[in-house]
N, C-alpha and C positions, 0 to 999 in steps of 0.2 A: 506494499499499502506505499510503503514512504517510497519508492521509486515513482511509485505513478503522478506523487504533486510533486515528485522534480520535475517530470514532462509536462502540465498541464498549467498552466497560469491564467488566471482568472475564468474558466472553462476555457481557454484554447489550449489546442496542442503547438507545443514548442517547437521551432524545426528542430535538425542538427547544429545549423550553424550557431540558435541561437542559446544551448543549451549555453551554460556553467563553464570555465575553463576550457569551450574552444572558440575562436573565430576567426572559420576558410574567410570570412570576408578582410582579415586582415592578412591570412596569409597570402590569398588571390591575389590582392593586394601587390605586397611584397615579392614573388612569382614573377609577376607577370614582369615590375617593375626591375629588376633584375636579369629577368631572360629581357630584356630589351638593353640593357648594359652591357650585359654580355655580346649581346649581335652589332652592340653599337665599339664598341673594346677593341673588334678586329680581331686580329692573330699580335695584341700584345700582349709577350706569356706576365708580367709583375699583374695589372689591371683582371688577367684570368681567373690568376690566384687568391688578389685579393675576392674579388666575386664569387669565385668557390667556397673561397671558406668562411665570410657571411655567409653565403646558402645553407651552409654544410651548421651555421649557429645557429639561424633566425625559423628554419624552416623543418625547427623539431621544438620538441616539450622545451617551456619558458617556467619558467617564476611567475608570477601574478604582475609582482613591480614592474617587471619589462615588459608585458604584455603592456600597459599603460604607458608607455615610453610609447610604445610600439603603435598604439592607435593614438596616440598622439599626432608623431610623424605623419598619419594619416590624414587625417582630419586638417593637418597643416599642407594635405597636397608635395611633401618631396618630393621629388623625383629628378632620377640624374645622378648629377657625383654630390648634389646635395645628399640626395641619401644616404648615399655611399659610409660620406662624411660621417656623416649622423650615427648609423648603425654602428660605427667602428667606432664614435664616442661610446654610445651603451654599451658598445663590449666591451670594451676600457673599463667602463665605470663598473660594470657588474659581475667583469673576471668570465665572463663567457670563456667555453675555448669550444672548438668546436669537436666531437664525439671520435669517439678512435670507430673504424667500422672492425675489427683488427682484431681486438678485445686482448694483444698482443703486448708487453709491456715490448716499448720505443726503445732503439739502441744507445738513445745519453740519459738512460732512466740508470742512473748510480745504484747499484745490489749492495748491502751491505753483508761483509759474510764474522759471523759470531764463531771463534776457535774458543774452546774448552780448554782450560788448562790443565786438564788432566790427559788428553790428552798429544799434550810436547812434552811429555814426562815418557 
C-alpha cells in the first residue's frame, strides 16, 4: 500500500519521469547537450576526453544536492562550453569521479603490505 502512495499524487498516477530520485528530463537535456558538444569537438582528443569524463560522471546516479545544481543549470539554459565549464566546476566542488567499469584497482594505486615479525625470524 505504501508503494502505491508514492506512485499517486492528488489521485493521479505519476509517470516515471516525475517519481522522486529520477529526473529523465534533466538526463535527456545533459545527453543532448553533450552529444552536440561531441559533434562540435570533431577530432580534438582533449575535448573529447573532457566530454567523455563529464558524461560518465553526470549520466550516472548522483546525490540530491548535485541534482539540484544540475537542475539550476538546466533552468538557466546553459549550453555549449559554458555548460562544460559549469559541469566541471560542479564535479570539482563535489569531488565526483567517473565510476571504474572494470572494478579492478588501477595501476597507480599503492598497496601496503604488512609483514609479521615472526616470519622474519
